[in-house]
C-alpha positions as CSV (number, residue, x, y, z in Angstrom):
1,M,-22.2,-8.7,-20.5
2,V,-21.6,-6.0,-22.7
3,S,-18.3,-5.8,-24.4
4,S,-16.2,-2.8,-23.9
5,I,-13.1,-1.5,-26.2
6,L,-10.2,0.4,-24.2
7,R,-9.6,2.5,-27.3
8,G,-6.3,5.3,-27.8
9,G,-4.5,4.2,-24.7
10,S,-0.8,2.4,-24.1
11,I,-0.5,-0.8,-23.0
12,I,2.0,-1.8,-20.0
13,D,1.6,-5.7,-20.4
14,G,2.8,-6.4,-17.0
15,L,6.0,-8.7,-18.0
16,G,8.5,-5.7,-18.1
17,G,8.7,-4.5,-21.7
18,P,8.0,-1.6,-23.3
19,R,4.6,-0.2,-23.5
20,Y,2.9,0.0,-27.0
21,R,-0.2,1.5,-28.7
22,A,-3.2,-0.9,-29.0
23,D,-7.2,-1.1,-28.5
24,V,-8.0,-4.0,-26.1
25,L,-11.8,-5.7,-26.6
26,L,-13.0,-7.2,-23.4
27,R,-15.7,-9.7,-23.5
28,D,-17.4,-12.3,-21.5
29,G,-14.9,-11.1,-18.6
30,R,-11.5,-12.0,-20.4
31,I,-9.5,-10.2,-22.7
32,A,-11.4,-10.8,-26.3
33,A,-8.5,-9.5,-28.3
34,I,-5.7,-7.0,-28.6
35,M,-6.3,-4.9,-31.6
36,S,-4.3,-2.4,-33.5
37,P,-5.2,1.4,-32.8
38,G,-8.7,2.0,-34.6
39,S,-9.7,-1.7,-35.7
40,V,-13.7,-1.9,-36.2
41,A,-14.9,-4.2,-33.2
42,E,-18.2,-4.8,-31.6
43,G,-18.5,-3.1,-28.1
44,R,-19.0,0.1,-26.3
45,D,-16.1,2.1,-27.0
46,I,-14.1,3.9,-24.2
47,D,-11.9,6.6,-24.7
48,I,-8.5,6.1,-22.5
49,S,-6.5,8.5,-25.2
50,G,-3.1,9.6,-22.9
51,L,-3.9,6.7,-20.7
52,A,-1.9,3.3,-19.9
53,V,-3.6,0.1,-19.4
54,A,-2.0,-2.5,-17.1
55,P,-3.0,-5.6,-15.4
56,G,-4.8,-5.4,-12.4
57,F,-2.8,-4.5,-9.2
58,I,-2.1,-7.6,-6.9
59,D,-2.1,-7.0,-3.2
60,M,-0.1,-9.9,-1.4
61,H,-0.7,-8.5,2.1
62,A,-4.2,-7.3,3.0
63,H,-6.0,-7.4,6.0
64,S,-9.6,-7.1,4.2
65,D,-10.8,-10.5,5.6
66,L,-14.0,-9.0,6.5
67,A,-13.9,-5.3,4.5
68,V,-14.5,-7.6,0.8
69,L,-17.7,-9.3,2.7
70,A,-19.0,-6.1,4.8
71,D,-18.1,-3.5,2.5
72,P,-19.2,-3.8,-1.4
73,A,-17.8,-0.8,-2.6
74,H,-14.7,-1.7,-0.5
75,V,-13.3,1.9,-2.3
76,A,-10.5,2.0,-0.4
77,K,-8.7,-0.9,-2.9
78,A,-10.9,-0.9,-5.7
79,A,-9.8,3.0,-6.3
80,Q,-6.4,2.2,-6.0
81,G,-6.6,-0.3,-8.9
82,V,-6.4,-3.5,-6.8
83,T,-8.2,-6.4,-8.6
84,L,-7.0,-9.2,-6.2
85,E,-6.5,-8.9,-2.6
86,V,-4.4,-12.2,-0.5
87,V,-5.6,-12.2,2.7
88,G,-5.4,-14.9,5.6
89,Q,-2.1,-13.2,6.7
90,D,0.2,-13.1,9.8
91,G,-0.8,-16.5,10.9
92,L,-4.5,-14.6,12.2
93,G,-7.3,-15.4,10.2
94,Y,-11.3,-16.2,10.3
95,S,-11.1,-19.4,8.5
96,P,-10.8,-22.3,9.6
97,V,-12.3,-21.5,12.7
98,T,-14.2,-23.2,15.0
99,E,-17.2,-21.1,16.8
100,E,-15.1,-20.4,19.9
101,V,-12.2,-19.5,17.7
102,M,-14.2,-17.1,15.9
103,A,-14.9,-15.5,18.7
104,V,-11.4,-15.1,20.4
105,T,-10.0,-14.1,17.0
106,R,-12.6,-11.2,16.3
107,E,-11.2,-10.0,19.9
108,Q,-7.7,-10.1,18.8
109,I,-7.7,-8.8,15.7
110,A,-10.5,-5.9,16.1
111,G,-7.7,-3.6,15.8
112,W,-6.8,-5.0,12.1
113,N,-10.2,-5.7,10.9
114,G,-13.0,-4.1,13.6
115,T,-15.7,-6.2,14.0
116,P,-18.0,-5.5,11.0
117,D,-21.6,-6.7,11.1
118,L,-21.5,-10.1,9.6
119,D,-23.0,-13.2,10.7
120,Y,-19.8,-15.1,10.7
121,A,-21.3,-18.2,10.4
122,W,-18.8,-19.9,7.6
123,R,-16.1,-22.4,9.5
124,S,-14.0,-23.6,6.7
125,V,-11.9,-22.3,4.0
126,G,-14.1,-23.3,1.6
127,Q,-17.2,-22.1,3.1
128,Y,-15.2,-18.5,3.4
129,L,-14.4,-18.2,0.2
130,H,-18.0,-19.3,-0.8
131,E,-19.2,-16.0,0.8
132,V,-16.9,-14.2,-1.1
133,D,-18.2,-15.9,-4.3
134,K,-21.1,-14.2,-3.4
135,G,-19.8,-11.0,-4.9
136,A,-17.3,-8.5,-3.8
137,A,-15.4,-5.4,-5.2
138,V,-12.1,-7.2,-6.0
139,N,-11.2,-11.2,-6.5
140,V,-9.8,-12.8,-3.0
141,A,-7.5,-15.6,-2.6
142,V,-6.8,-16.9,0.7
143,L,-3.8,-18.4,3.3
144,V,-4.6,-20.7,5.7
145,P,-3.3,-19.1,8.9
146,H,-1.3,-21.1,11.4
147,G,-1.7,-19.4,14.3
148,T,-5.3,-19.6,14.2
149,V,-5.3,-23.5,13.2
150,R,-3.3,-23.9,16.2
151,M,-5.4,-22.1,18.1
152,I,-8.0,-25.0,17.3
153,V,-5.9,-27.6,18.6
154,M,-4.3,-25.9,21.5
155,G,-6.0,-22.8,22.7
156,T,-3.3,-20.4,23.2
157,Q,-1.2,-22.2,25.7
158,S,2.7,-21.5,25.6
159,R,4.0,-24.9,25.1
160,G,5.1,-27.1,22.3
161,A,2.5,-29.0,20.5
162,T,2.0,-32.8,21.2
163,E,2.6,-35.4,17.6
164,D,-0.5,-36.0,18.4
165,E,-1.3,-32.0,17.6
166,L,1.4,-31.5,15.3
167,E,-1.0,-33.8,13.2
168,Q,-3.9,-32.4,13.9
169,I,-2.2,-29.1,12.7
170,R,-1.1,-30.6,9.7
171,D,-4.5,-32.0,8.8
172,I,-6.3,-28.8,9.4
173,V,-3.6,-27.3,7.0
174,A,-3.7,-29.5,4.4
175,Q,-7.8,-29.4,4.2
176,G,-7.6,-25.5,4.0
177,L,-5.2,-26.1,1.0
178,R,-7.6,-28.7,-0.9
179,D,-10.5,-26.1,-0.3
180,G,-8.5,-23.5,-2.5
181,A,-6.0,-21.7,-0.3
182,M,-2.8,-20.5,-1.6
183,G,-0.5,-21.4,1.1
184,M,0.2,-20.9,4.8
185,S,0.5,-17.6,6.9
186,A,2.2,-17.6,10.3
187,G,2.5,-14.5,12.4
188,L,5.6,-15.5,14.8
189,T,5.1,-12.4,17.1
190,Y,1.4,-12.9,17.7
191,T,-0.4,-15.2,20.1
192,P,-0.5,-18.3,19.8
193,G,2.0,-18.5,16.8
194,M,4.9,-16.8,18.5
195,Y,4.8,-20.6,21.1
196,A,5.7,-23.0,17.8
197,S,8.8,-24.0,17.5
198,D,10.2,-23.9,14.2
199,E,9.9,-28.1,14.1
200,E,6.1,-26.8,14.2
201,L,6.0,-25.0,11.1
202,I,8.0,-27.7,8.7
203,H,5.4,-30.1,9.7
204,A,2.6,-28.2,9.2
205,L,4.7,-27.0,5.8
206,T,4.6,-30.7,4.8
207,A,0.6,-30.2,3.6
208,V,2.2,-27.7,1.4
209,R,4.4,-29.6,0.0
210,E,2.2,-32.1,-0.7
211,I,-0.6,-30.5,-1.7
212,G,0.7,-27.0,-3.2
213,G,1.1,-23.4,-2.5
214,Y,3.7,-21.4,-0.3
215,Y,4.9,-20.1,3.0
216,C,4.4,-16.8,4.6
217,P,5.9,-15.7,7.9
218,H,5.5,-12.9,9.5
219,H,8.8,-13.9,11.0
220,R,10.0,-13.7,14.7
221,N,12.2,-10.7,15.0
222,Y,12.5,-8.0,12.5
223,G,14.4,-5.8,15.0
224,S,17.5,-6.6,17.1
225,E,18.3,-9.5,14.9
226,V,16.5,-9.0,11.7
227,V,19.3,-10.6,9.5
228,E,18.8,-13.7,11.6
229,G,15.4,-13.6,11.7
230,Y,15.1,-13.5,7.8
231,Q,17.6,-16.7,7.8
232,A,15.1,-18.5,9.9
233,C,12.9,-18.1,7.0
234,F,15.3,-19.6,4.6
235,E,16.3,-22.3,6.6
236,I,12.3,-23.5,7.3
237,A,11.6,-23.2,4.2
238,R,14.6,-25.5,2.8
239,K,13.9,-28.1,5.6
240,A,10.5,-27.7,4.5
241,Q,11.0,-27.7,0.9
242,V,8.6,-25.4,0.2
243,P,8.1,-21.7,-2.2
244,L,9.0,-19.0,0.4
245,H,7.2,-15.4,0.6
246,L,8.3,-13.0,2.9
247,A,5.6,-10.8,4.5
248,H,6.0,-7.0,5.0
249,C,10.0,-7.2,3.9
250,H,11.3,-4.1,5.6
251,V,14.5,-3.5,7.6
252,N,13.0,-1.7,10.1
253,F,14.4,0.2,13.5
254,P,17.5,2.8,13.8
255,Q,20.0,0.5,14.3
256,N,19.4,-1.4,11.4
257,K,19.9,1.7,9.0
258,G,21.5,0.9,5.6
259,R,21.2,-3.2,6.5
260,A,18.9,-4.2,3.5
261,A,22.2,-4.9,1.9
262,E,22.6,-7.9,4.3
263,V,19.4,-9.2,4.2
264,L,19.1,-9.3,0.6
265,A,22.5,-11.2,0.2
266,A,21.2,-13.9,2.5
267,L,17.7,-13.5,0.4
268,D,20.1,-14.2,-2.6
269,R,21.8,-17.2,-1.3
270,A,18.6,-18.9,-0.8
271,I,17.6,-18.1,-3.9
272,A,21.0,-19.5,-5.2
273,E,20.9,-22.9,-3.0
274,G,17.5,-24.1,-4.5
275,T,14.7,-22.2,-2.2
276,D,12.2,-20.4,-4.4
277,V,11.6,-17.2,-2.9
278,T,9.7,-13.5,-3.3
279,L,8.6,-11.1,-1.0
280,D,6.1,-8.2,-0.4
281,A,6.7,-4.6,0.7
282,Y,4.6,-1.5,1.3
283,P,6.5,1.9,0.3
284,Y,5.9,3.8,3.4
285,L,8.3,4.1,6.9
286,A,5.6,3.6,9.2
287,G,4.4,0.1,10.4
288,A,1.0,-1.0,12.1
289,T,-0.3,-3.4,14.5
290,Y,-2.5,-3.7,17.5
291,L,-1.2,-2.1,20.4
292,A,-1.3,-5.2,22.4
293,A,1.3,-7.1,20.2
294,L,3.8,-5.2,21.6
295,L,3.2,-7.0,24.7
296,P,6.1,-10.1,25.4
297,S,4.9,-13.3,24.6
298,W,4.4,-14.6,27.8
299,A,1.9,-11.8,28.9
300,H,-0.6,-13.0,26.0
301,E,-0.9,-16.6,27.6
302,G,-4.6,-17.3,28.5
303,G,-6.3,-14.8,26.4
304,R,-8.1,-11.4,27.6
305,E,-8.9,-12.0,31.2
306,A,-5.8,-13.4,32.3
307,M,-4.0,-10.5,30.5
308,A,-6.5,-8.0,32.3
309,A,-5.3,-9.7,35.6
310,L,-1.6,-9.2,34.8
311,L,-2.1,-5.8,33.7
312,N,-4.1,-5.3,37.0
313,D,-1.2,-6.6,39.5
314,P,1.3,-4.0,40.7
315,Q,4.3,-5.9,40.4
316,S,3.3,-7.5,37.3
317,R,3.6,-4.3,35.7
318,V,6.6,-3.1,36.7
319,R,8.1,-7.2,35.3
320,L,6.4,-5.8,32.0
321,L,7.6,-2.3,31.4
322,H,11.1,-3.4,32.6
323,E,11.1,-6.0,29.9
324,I,9.0,-3.6,27.1
325,E,11.3,-0.1,27.7
326,V,14.8,-1.7,28.8
327,L,15.3,-5.0,27.5
328,G,13.5,-5.0,24.7
329,S,10.4,-7.2,24.3
330,D,9.9,-9.6,21.6
331,G,6.6,-7.9,20.8
332,H,8.8,-5.1,19.9
333,H,11.5,-7.4,17.9
334,G,13.6,-6.8,20.9
335,V,14.0,-3.1,21.1
336,P,13.6,-1.5,23.8
337,M,10.6,1.1,23.7
338,D,10.9,4.6,22.6
339,W,7.2,5.7,23.0
340,E,7.6,8.3,20.8
341,T,7.4,6.1,17.5
342,I,3.8,4.6,19.0
343,V,0.9,6.5,17.4
344,I,-2.6,5.5,18.6
345,S,-4.7,4.9,15.3
346,S,-8.4,3.6,16.6
347,T,-9.9,2.5,19.3
348,Q,-13.0,0.2,20.1
349,D,-14.5,2.5,22.8
350,P,-15.4,6.0,21.6
351,L,-14.7,7.2,25.3
352,N,-10.9,6.3,24.3
353,G,-10.8,8.3,21.1
354,S,-9.2,11.2,22.0
355,A,-6.1,9.4,22.0
356,V,-6.1,8.6,18.1
357,G,-3.4,10.4,16.3
358,K,-1.0,10.9,19.5
359,T,1.8,9.5,20.2
360,V,1.9,7.7,23.7
361,T,4.6,10.3,24.3
362,E,2.2,13.1,24.1
363,L,-0.7,11.1,25.8
364,A,1.6,10.7,28.8
365,T,2.4,14.7,28.9
366,E,-1.2,15.6,28.6
367,L,-2.2,13.2,31.6
368,G,1.1,13.6,33.6
369,S,2.0,10.0,33.9
370,P,4.6,7.6,32.6
371,A,4.5,6.8,29.0
372,G,4.7,3.0,29.7
373,E,1.9,3.2,32.3
374,V,-0.4,5.4,30.2
375,F,0.4,2.2,27.2
376,L,-1.1,-0.3,30.2
377,N,-3.8,1.8,30.8
378,L,-5.3,2.1,27.6
379,L,-4.9,-1.1,26.9
380,L,-7.0,-2.2,29.6
381,A,-9.4,0.8,29.2
382,D,-10.1,-0.1,25.6
383,D,-10.4,-3.5,26.2
384,F,-6.9,-4.4,24.3
385,G,-8.7,-3.3,21.1
386,A,-6.8,-0.6,20.5
387,G,-4.4,0.1,17.4
388,C,-0.9,1.7,16.6
389,L,1.3,3.0,13.9
390,V,4.8,2.2,14.6
391,Q,7.1,4.9,13.1
392,V,10.4,2.5,13.2
393,G,10.9,2.7,8.8
394,N,14.2,3.5,7.0
395,E,14.2,4.9,3.9
396,E,17.4,3.3,2.4
397,N,15.8,0.0,3.2
398,V,12.5,0.6,2.1
399,Q,14.1,1.3,-1.6
400,A,16.8,-1.7,-1.7
401,V,13.9,-4.0,-1.0
402,M,11.7,-2.3,-3.4
403,R,14.4,-3.0,-6.2
404,H,15.4,-6.4,-5.5
405,E,13.7,-9.2,-8.4
406,A,11.8,-11.0,-5.6
407,H,9.7,-8.3,-4.8
408,T,5.8,-7.6,-4.8
409,V,3.9,-5.4,-3.5
410,G,1.8,-5.8,-0.6
411,S,-0.1,-3.0,1.2
412,D,-0.6,-4.5,4.6
413,G,-3.5,-2.4,4.6
414,I,-6.0,-2.4,7.7
415,L,-8.8,-0.5,7.1
416,A,-10.6,-0.4,10.4
417,G,-10.3,2.8,12.8
418,E,-10.7,6.4,13.3
419,R,-7.0,6.9,11.8
420,P,-5.6,3.9,10.5
421,H,-2.3,3.7,8.2
422,P,-2.6,5.8,4.8
423,R,-1.3,2.5,3.0
424,G,-4.8,0.9,2.7
425,W,-5.9,3.7,0.7
426,G,-2.3,4.7,-1.2
427,T,0.0,1.8,-1.6
428,F,-0.5,1.5,-4.9
429,P,-0.3,5.0,-6.7
430,R,2.4,6.0,-4.1
431,F,4.7,3.3,-5.6
432,L,3.8,4.2,-9.1
433,G,4.3,7.9,-8.2
434,H,6.2,9.1,-5.5
435,Y,8.7,6.3,-5.7
436,V,8.5,5.5,-9.6
437,R,7.9,8.6,-11.5
438,E,9.2,11.3,-8.7
439,L,12.4,9.2,-7.3
440,G,13.1,6.7,-10.5
441,V,13.7,3.8,-8.1
442,L,12.5,1.7,-11.0
443,S,11.0,2.4,-14.6
444,L,7.2,2.4,-14.9
445,E,7.4,-1.1,-16.6
446,E,9.6,-2.9,-14.2
447,A,7.3,-1.2,-11.0
448,V,4.0,-3.3,-13.1
449,L,5.7,-6.6,-13.6
450,H,6.4,-6.1,-9.5
451,A,2.7,-5.4,-8.6
452,T,0.9,-7.9,-11.6
453,S,2.6,-10.8,-13.3
454,R,5.1,-11.6,-10.3
455,P,2.7,-11.9,-7.9
456,A,0.6,-14.2,-10.2
457,R,3.2,-16.2,-10.6
458,R,3.7,-16.5,-7.4
459,L,-0.4,-17.3,-6.7
460,G,0.3,-19.6,-9.5
461,L,-2.2,-17.6,-11.8
462,H,-1.5,-18.4,-15.3
463,D,-4.1,-16.1,-17.0
464,R,-4.2,-12.9,-14.7
465,G,-1.4,-10.4,-14.0
466,V,-0.6,-10.3,-17.6
467,V,-2.6,-8.2,-20.5
468,A,-2.7,-10.8,-23.1
469,E,-5.8,-12.4,-25.0
470,G,-7.5,-14.9,-23.6
471,N,-6.6,-13.8,-19.9
472,W,-9.1,-12.4,-17.5
473,A,-9.9,-8.5,-17.9
474,D,-8.8,-7.6,-14.6
475,L,-7.2,-4.5,-15.7
476,V,-6.4,-0.9,-14.2
477,V,-6.3,2.4,-16.7
478,F,-4.2,5.6,-15.2
479,D,-2.3,8.6,-16.0
480,P,1.6,7.9,-15.7
481,D,1.7,11.7,-15.1
482,R,-0.7,12.0,-12.5
483,I,-1.2,8.8,-10.8
484,A,-0.3,9.6,-7.0
485,S,-1.6,8.6,-3.3
486,R,-3.6,11.7,-1.8
487,A,-3.7,9.5,1.5
488,S,-1.6,10.8,4.5
489,Y,-1.2,9.8,8.4
490,D,-3.3,12.9,9.5
491,A,-6.0,12.0,6.9
492,P,-5.7,8.4,5.6
493,K,-9.1,7.8,3.9
494,I,-8.8,9.6,1.0
495,N,-8.7,8.0,-2.9
496,P,-5.6,8.7,-5.1
497,D,-5.6,10.5,-8.5
498,G,-4.8,9.6,-11.8
499,I,-6.6,6.1,-11.8
500,H,-9.4,6.7,-14.2
501,Y,-11.1,2.5,-14.7
502,V,-10.8,-0.2,-13.2
503,F,-12.2,-3.3,-14.2
504,V,-12.2,-7.2,-12.3
505,N,-13.1,-10.0,-14.4
506,G,-14.1,-7.6,-17.5
507,E,-16.5,-5.1,-15.2
508,A,-15.8,-2.1,-14.6
509,T,-15.3,-1.4,-10.6
510,I,-14.0,2.2,-11.1
511,E,-15.3,4.0,-14.4
512,N,-14.1,8.4,-14.6
513,G,-12.4,8.0,-11.2
514,I,-15.9,6.8,-9.7
515,R,-16.8,3.7,-7.8
516,T,-19.7,1.9,-9.7
517,T,-22.0,-0.3,-8.3
518,A,-20.8,-3.5,-9.7
519,V,-19.3,-6.5,-7.1
520,P,-17.9,-9.1,-9.9
521,G,-14.8,-10.1,-7.6
522,R,-14.9,-13.7,-7.0
523,A,-12.4,-16.2,-4.7
524,I,-9.3,-17.2,-6.4
525,R,-9.0,-20.6,-5.2
526,R,-5.4,-22.5,-5.9
527,A,-5.4,-24.4,-9.1
């Protein structure tokens, strides 16, 4: 590997201190030296005058599990300055799996990850990470997804685990951790994780306590019981005696406007009482998921065939819509549905493509049918593969969470579909451009810390996340005055402005704003 020297830039080291001018020598994948400007050194000079050099951005919540294998360019993340993604999120993932569970999972979360042409031959966490080691655009870490593990042991049954099943779940989680996973994720509004008791989660987390890592829940309620939902996470982590990382920590829905302070106060109490807590959030108001996730939990039991039979039964449809529209489905966090907030972002059947970009309300008007009926019909027509945006965010809550000292950045980026959420292409540039430069929510140095060294510490990485001699050369070179997202809800797949170079393990993946052919990314295993 040819040595490179970044000359003329200002270093933002990732620790929150003031930036300073220096040249940076990259050699053999690492930061070999940080030198006074103009120092003599051997290597290829790269003029970055007027630009900032920061640690590469760490995406703490990614849905690129398949994209990093199927798409060597992976421009959506590479162009943002991302050098490490954490996958296996929300309790659903592609390792560990059996052949049967792989097939079910590929169907269930096609709205997150699509169905790219891969051999899908891996089964364990170790085998998945071996696939990453063949070369990727970014480094990749993985969590053991509790829901997928539960599916291996129990299928999608909506019941508590027996003592024997609890041990099996725990043992599979433990093996994933030994294979290098960073911790365990949970998806407690998704099948089958939604059927697990807190006691089941605590038992599974004994593996995390004994082997290492952290607990990362998509918890049970972000809506009608938002504070209680977060408090339940703190209690589980306290009882299990494990570090906690809150996935996509948002305080959504109109009734929760201004309530971030309550959530953050509960978080501060948990920290004061001894629980190690961090969180991630994305700098947008809308969420995104697969459309079927909005159904109540009882509707998911038995898999797609059972769900289809349910949705084709007139009496069951009445019950479903009453729960969704009047009572508030647990799939929609206990909040009665406003169909105007649900935007179709993708379909797996091209025949349903005309729905993309429209709210369920707009589709209902076009079709002359009740919105709830349109929703159920689209689920059936698309074989439960459609994705959606959920427009329920609160700006003041987003900014309050962003300021907290536990905050890290997670895109929750879904890259599949015709019109996915722009966060997949714009999270980090929007964070630094809109919220930092334009709104002044944080200083640039503070914001870089949130996106680099803090998540690196959560992951237990002591040689990444900071611009320091000897560390791996995961770096982003950007213009602080120009960095900005160009991705929008109408046109989400657009690369950002202001990012000139990105280095992963010392090799340029972005050069003069253009994606190179390099695939230097590797699996990052828990130490």
